[in-house]
N, C-alpha and C positions, 0 to 999 in steps of 0.2 A: 539601860539598854545593853551595857556590856555583858550582863548576865545572860540576857536573851541571845546575844551573839555567840557566847561560849556554848550555851546549850544547843543551839542550832548547829554549830560546828561539830559538837560532839555527836549529834545525830548523823551528820554527813560522814564523820569518821567511822561510825558504826556500820554504815552502809558499805563503805568502800573496803572494809575489812571482812565483808561477807556475812554480817549479822542479818537477822531477819526472822520473822515468825509467820507461820500460816495459821490463820484463825477461821472461825465459822461465824457468820452473822446469826444471832438468835432468830428462831422462827422461820426465816427465809432459807437458811441453810447455805447461803452463798459463801464460797471460799474467798479469802482475801489474803494477800501476802503483804505484811507490814514490815517496813524497814526501820521504823522508829518504835520505841517501846512506850508503854503507858506513862512511865515516870517522865520521860522527855516531853511528851505531848502535854501532860498535865502541868509541868513546870512552866512551859511556854504559855499555855493558854491562861493559867491563873495569873501570871504576871501581866499579860495583856488585858485581861478582864479587869484587874484592879486599876490599871491605868485608865481604862474607859470609864469606870465608875467614879473616878475622881472628878470627871468633868460632866457626867450625866446629872440631870435634874430629876430627882425622884418625884413621882406624882404626889400632889397634895390632896387627891381624892381618896379618902380613907376607905370608903366602901369598895371602890374598884381595886385598890391595892390589896385589900383583904381577899377579894374574890380571886385575883390572880394567884395569890399565895395558897388559898384554899384548894383551888383546882389543881395547881401545880403539885402541891404536896400529896394530894389524893392520887394523882398519876404516878408520882415518884414512888409512893408506897406500894402501889400495885406492881410496878415494874421490878422493884426490889424483891417483893414476894415471889414474883415469877422467876427471877434469876436465882434466888436462894433455893427454890424448890425444883429447879431443873439443872442442877449440877454446875451452876455458874456463880456460886457464892463468892468465889475469889474476885469477881468483877465488882462486887458491891462496894468494896472498901475505897474505890477510886472516886465515888460520888459524894460530894459535899454539897448537897442541894441548896440552892438559893434562888429566890424568885423575886424579881423587881419589876415594878411598873414605872416607866419614865415618861417625862413630858416631851413628847415628840409626836408630831402630827402625821408622820409617815405610817403607812399600813405595813407594819413589820414586827418581827420578833426573832430572837435567836437564842440558841443554847450552845454554850461553850463546852468542850470536853470537861468532864467532871461534874456536870450538872448545874452550871451557872446560867440561869435563864433570865432574859430581859424581854419584856413586852412593851411596845410603844403604845401610848394612849390612842393613837390614830387607828389602831387595829380594832378596838373595842366596838365602835359603831358598826363594823362589818360583822364581827362575831355575833353580837347582839344578845347572846345568852351563854351560860356556863358550858353547856354541852358543845357548842361550836368552838368556844375557847379551848376546850379539852382536845378538840381535833387538831388545832394549831399547836398546842403545847405537846401533844402526843407526837406530832411530826417532828418537832424540834428535839424532843427527848430521844426520838429514834435516831437522829443523826449522831447523838452522843453514844447511845448503846451500840450502834453498828460501827462505831469508830470511823466514821466517814472523814473526819479531819485528819486522823492519822493516815488513812489510806490516801487521801489527797496529798498530804505532805510527802508521803513515801513516793508517790508517783512523780511529784515535782523534783524531789532529790534525784530519783533515778534518771529522769529525763535530762536534767541540767548538769549533774555532776557524776553520773554513773561511769562515764568513760574517762574521767580525769584522774590524775595521780593525786594522792592524798595531800602531798606537800603543796602542790599548786593551788588546791582548793583552800587550804588554810592560810597560805601566805600571799596568794596572788593579790594584785592591787584592787581588784573589784570583788574579792571574795566576801568581805564583811557585809556590804550592802546587798549583795546578791542572795546570800544565805538568809539574811533578815527578811528579805522580801518573800522568800519561800514561806516562812512562818506566817507573815502577814496575810498572804493570799490564801493559805491553807485554812486559816481561822476566819477569814472574811473581815480583817481588821482595817482600820483607817476610816475614811469618810463614808464608806459604804458598809460599815460594820454590820455583820449579820446577813449580808447579801452575797456571800461568796458563791461562785458558780460551781456548785457541786455538779458532778456528772448527772446526766438524766437517769442513768441506772440507779445512782444513789438517791436521787430525789424521788423516784418512783418507789424505791425500797422504803424510804421514810414515809411516804404516803401510806403504804401497806401496813407497816409497823405502827404508824401513828393511829390509825383507826382501831387496830387491835389493842394497843395500849389504852386508848380511850374506853373501849369496851371492857377491858379488864378492870378499869377503875369505876365501872358502873355507869358510864355515859353512853347514851344511845349512839352507835356509830353511824346510823342512817342519817344523822343531821349533816354528815360530811358532804353529801350531794348538794343540798340547797346552800350550804356555806360556800362551797367552791363556785357555785353559780353566782353568788353575791360577790365573791372575789373577782370573778371574771368581769363583772360589771364595773367594779372599782378599778381594776387594771385597765379596762378599756378607756377610762378617762385619764390615764396616765398618772394616777395618784398613788399607785402601789408599786413598791419594790420587792414585796414579799414573794419569795420563790420565783423570781423572774426568769430563772433558767429551767423551770419545770417543763415537762412536755406540754403541749397545747392544752387549753382548758377542756376542749372536747375529749381529748385522749385521756386526760387525767380523770375526768368524771366517769368515763367509760371503764377505766381500769378500777376505780374505786367501787363502782357497781359490781364489777366482776369479783372483787375481793370481799364483798359484803357478806356472803354466806359464811366465809371463814371467820370474819370478825364477829358476827352474831353468835357464833358458838362460844365466844368468850364473854358474851354480854349477860352477866348474871349478878348484878349488884356489886361488882368489883371483886368477887371472890374467885373468879376463874383463874387468876394468876397463881393460885395455890396448887393448881393441878399441872402435871407434866404434859397432859393432853387437854385440848379445849373442853370445857364443861358443856354438856348438852342438856342437863336437866335443871330443874328448879324454876321458880317463877321469875319472869322478867320484871325488873324494877325500873320504872321510868323516873328519871331525875327531874326535879322541878327546875325550870329555867328562869324563875324569878330571882332578881338580884336582891 
């Protein structure tokens, strides 16, 4: 944890000395100002992810584990192809993709910065098929690609430490625990791992990117609507923590329906990511949903 504390304090130091970058989220074009860099975020998230995996119980269901890895890798390959072919190749090196299915009955999944993805077994009865699983994994990958954790951490650092003198932040009596907590909440760590309250703007952005990423990988994005209807039913029973801070179910589904024409332009057997603009020609390929 000492390393985590030092990395977080270094991030705060960078903020207070005027560092920061302005980036653009792929596809949506939204501008974001980040006060922490990729190296800082990846170091923190990788350490916390490894700590989580030490206590996690991997699924013993070989077929479901293989499915999660197969769908995840297919999505990752499509996203990497898109980034490489749209002038964003420098972003690719930060992703070290890893896909895990763990024994947990909660309806949940998460993706850490750098492409470390975990799916809980409790999610699979709700997804029901590979295409719906792709919608969830596309959403989680979108959080990583859009650097939502870095944005969240930057906002928290700005709010809590932006007006303080560097020395008081680094040496004050409550600095260590406070800075560590920033990292924990930014990544959704602790007892509610993967359930961090991203802003509604970020969650909606991940919804939009998620169906597009699924389409790029050859999964029919139209399954997103019935999937979210099933999720609404699961959440209504109080059993789901997945995306609990999203917009309302009705608003989410309406938004996804509005984005569907855009997503369908990428739906071409997983090859649309190779184009700098959405592919509009070619035969639509339907992916089997049998496990």
